[in-house]
C-alpha atoms as one frame of an Amber mdcrd trajectory, in Angstrom:
protein
 105.161 131.771  75.197 108.489 131.731  77.014 106.944 134.485  79.545 103.741
 132.006  80.290 106.415 129.174  80.816 108.535 131.098  83.562 105.658 132.336
  84.760 104.407 128.783  85.317 107.465 127.547  86.763 107.606 130.505  89.563
 104.129 129.810  90.299 104.902 126.226  91.102 107.851 127.377  93.116 105.988
 129.538  95.307 103.495 127.160  95.752 105.960 124.256  96.997 107.947 126.723
  98.865 104.177 127.389 100.738 103.669 123.998 101.443 106.991 122.683 102.524
 108.460 125.678 104.108 106.940 125.038 107.552 108.206 121.532 107.410 111.802
 122.045 106.141 111.792 124.810 109.168 110.597 122.092 111.683 113.147 119.800
 110.383 115.959 122.231 110.823 114.616 123.122 114.355 115.025 119.359 115.607
 118.791 119.804 115.256 119.113 123.091 116.971 120.741 122.688 120.122 118.785
 125.241 121.933 115.063 125.288 122.762 114.104 128.234 121.281 112.680 128.827
 117.818 114.165 132.164 117.059 117.814 131.564 117.476 120.247 128.828 116.071
 122.679 127.730 118.710 124.545 125.160 116.886 123.646 121.459 115.580 123.000
 118.490 117.902 121.328 115.161 118.080 120.267 115.377 121.521 116.858 116.058
 120.865 116.686 112.968 119.022 118.410 111.108 122.029 115.765 112.736 124.617
 113.089 111.735 122.027 113.989 107.908 122.235 114.548 107.988 125.929 110.925
 109.991 126.429 108.805 106.861 127.745 105.460 109.005 126.909 106.569 109.612
 123.635 107.652 105.939 123.021 104.204 104.802 124.482 102.237 107.206 122.196
 104.386 106.191 119.274 103.823 102.313 119.829 100.049 103.098 120.048 100.207
 104.969 117.188 101.724 102.357 115.224  99.532  99.534 116.392  96.312 101.316
 116.146  97.252 102.644 112.422  98.621  99.009 111.431  95.551  97.018 112.489
  93.049  99.420 111.134  94.891  99.680 108.136  94.945  96.163 107.341  91.476
  95.270 108.682  90.166  98.539 106.594  91.942  97.001 103.505  90.547  93.620
 103.633  87.083  94.908 104.223  87.205  97.686 101.727  88.699  95.159  98.760
  86.094  92.597  99.442  83.647  95.754  99.307  84.930  96.791  95.823  84.799
  92.915  94.311  80.984  92.381  95.873  79.806  95.826  94.193  79.748  94.638
  90.666  77.557  91.609  91.343  75.002  93.943  92.890  72.110  96.041  90.894
  72.598  99.570  90.007  70.318 100.586  92.729  71.873  98.695  95.739  75.323
  99.773  94.477  74.357 103.624  94.907  72.913 103.044  97.974  75.983 101.215
  99.335  78.241 103.729  97.780  76.363 106.509  99.389  76.740 104.945 102.733
  80.445 104.338 102.029  80.804 108.068 101.333  79.337 109.260 104.391  82.267
 109.053 106.477  84.215 110.820 103.992  81.807 113.642 103.869  80.766 114.104
 107.531  82.819 116.200 109.556  85.175 114.511 111.744  83.492 115.917 115.043
  80.487 114.610 114.282  81.910 110.843 113.623  83.913 111.147 116.345  80.973
 112.176 119.031  78.629 109.588 117.736  81.063 107.096 117.904  81.712 107.452
 121.392  78.111 107.688 122.049  77.328 104.429 120.441  80.067 102.740 122.511
  78.629 104.230 125.665  75.336 103.051 124.897  76.169  99.505 124.149  78.369
  99.592 127.358  81.684  99.127 125.600  84.523 100.617 127.709  86.782 103.334
 125.650  89.760 101.682 125.056  92.603 100.985 122.343  89.913  98.814 120.953
  87.458 101.499 120.561  89.926 103.502 118.849  90.702 100.602 116.530  87.251
 100.239 115.384  86.648 103.933 115.161  89.791 104.113 112.575  88.348 101.079
 110.644  85.408 103.059 110.153  86.645 105.999 108.396  89.644 104.216 106.755
  87.193 101.957 104.703  86.092 104.828 102.297  89.562 105.757 101.691  90.634
 102.075 100.644  87.442 101.860  98.272  88.440 105.032  96.529  91.618 103.378
  95.960  90.604  99.908  94.976  87.387 100.392  93.126  89.145 101.774  90.009
  91.397  98.999  89.429  88.453  96.719  90.184  86.325  98.608  87.550  89.255
  98.682  85.308  90.043  94.595  85.446  86.186  93.584  85.122  85.389  89.817
  85.677  86.400  88.736  82.220  89.965  87.477  83.423  88.382  85.895  86.584
  85.884  83.831  84.589  88.244  83.073  81.663  90.409  81.551  84.357  87.599
  79.626  85.539  86.776  78.246  81.821  90.611  77.060  81.868  90.152  74.992
  84.660  91.035  76.954  87.876  89.225  76.787  91.072  87.513  80.240  92.135
  90.595  80.607  94.882  93.028  79.827  92.746  91.502  82.532  90.254  91.438
  84.765  92.655  94.772  84.902  94.133  96.510  83.960  90.535  94.359  86.510
  88.561  92.526  88.958  90.368  94.847  89.690  93.377  97.844  90.788  91.395
  95.867  93.113  88.909  94.744  94.673  92.260  98.170  94.818  94.071  98.779
  98.736  93.679  95.453  99.758  94.270  95.101  97.763  97.451  99.016  99.084
  98.590  97.686 102.218  98.012  94.849 102.008  99.775  96.616 100.700 102.634
  99.161 103.610 102.670  96.231 105.711 102.848  94.399 104.149 105.438  97.460
 104.229 107.713  98.348 107.591 106.947  94.818 108.605 107.786  95.109 106.728
 111.034  98.324 108.384 112.064  97.103 111.741 111.329  93.696 111.573 113.150
  93.168 113.502 116.262  89.364 114.366 116.571  87.904 110.783 116.429  90.526
 109.520 118.405  90.188 112.002 121.171  87.024 111.208 121.650  86.985 107.021
 121.418  90.390 106.665 123.509  90.091 105.552 127.004  91.907 106.908 130.186
  95.678 106.685 129.565  95.649 105.924 126.043  97.677 108.544 123.950  98.701
 108.520 120.350 101.079 111.141 118.656  98.236 113.203 117.905  96.752 113.614
 121.020 100.013 113.631 123.170 101.316 116.540 120.797  97.712 118.246 121.496
  98.092 117.811 125.198 102.002 119.766 125.212 100.497 122.580 123.060  98.758
 123.570 125.979 101.720 123.860 128.308 104.358 124.259 125.729 106.059 122.058
 123.041 109.225 120.720 123.641 111.804 120.345 120.983 111.522 116.521 121.107
 108.306 116.789 119.227 110.318 118.320 116.347 112.741 115.413 116.142 109.296
 113.033 116.451 107.668 115.014 113.717 110.514 114.790 111.090 111.048 111.097
 111.898 107.228 110.430 111.086 107.477 112.892 108.024 110.641 111.054 106.598
 108.940 107.479 107.120 105.575 108.773 105.228 107.863 109.795 102.402 109.603
 106.738 101.820 106.259 105.102 102.049 104.904 107.315  99.176 108.069 106.737
  97.121 107.740 103.088  97.500 103.803 103.243  96.707 104.791 105.218  93.380
 107.878 102.835  92.472 105.254  99.831  92.980 102.460 101.523  90.819 105.494
 102.362  87.941 106.416  98.775  88.279 103.173  97.479  88.034 102.138  99.833
  84.947 105.537  98.523  83.097 104.483  95.052  83.582 101.206  95.283  82.058
 102.218  97.529  79.140 105.118  94.409  78.394 101.965  91.918  78.660  99.824
  93.999  76.095 102.881  94.186  73.825 103.846  90.517  74.234 100.001  89.757
  73.588
């Protein structure tokens, strides 16, 4: 038994090392004074200073944050409303809508990006930041549904109907009873949509207009001419921010589960 336990720990350690060693290497190189990746020449923060002074990087970062925030908020609202409406449909219509919702998940990104670009061109819509936001909303909604729908199924309609029976208006019942129960799922869906939007390259590449750059498209452009160490610093900051958001999501989910457990114990 002890031998199997040791093997499991070694296996997990190897997997974690394989997944995170490249990220740790990138983070270390972001503090390297020299430009070369193969030699450590001393600790320095000047690549971070150069990153904040680079207008192209700052513009790409600003575009990325704006696109990710807007698309995450809109897709979270649409996805949550979609999950709340599903239980009111019959089983056949529910299956149809769920199948349509899963298409962006199963479809190849290059097909999604190309089809969206052709649709925008066919309707005479000029490719711009707005088309990128619309495209990101399209593929972010299914990820929100994956996070919120289990919470809706767990909640059911009994709490909402009980609040109505006790005299609450539909809006009060929704904001005071339904929404707090779905909060953790909604927040997780928002984080997932935000992360997928920041990470996307293919759909953004097909639907962006001239002069519109995000972090992914900017890094792709630098790959062809040689990546500067400022990108290492940028990637380190992005990783740290996403890591903090994931920790916050887990903390909120844990607190929500604790509150629910206390309520059940009290009742």
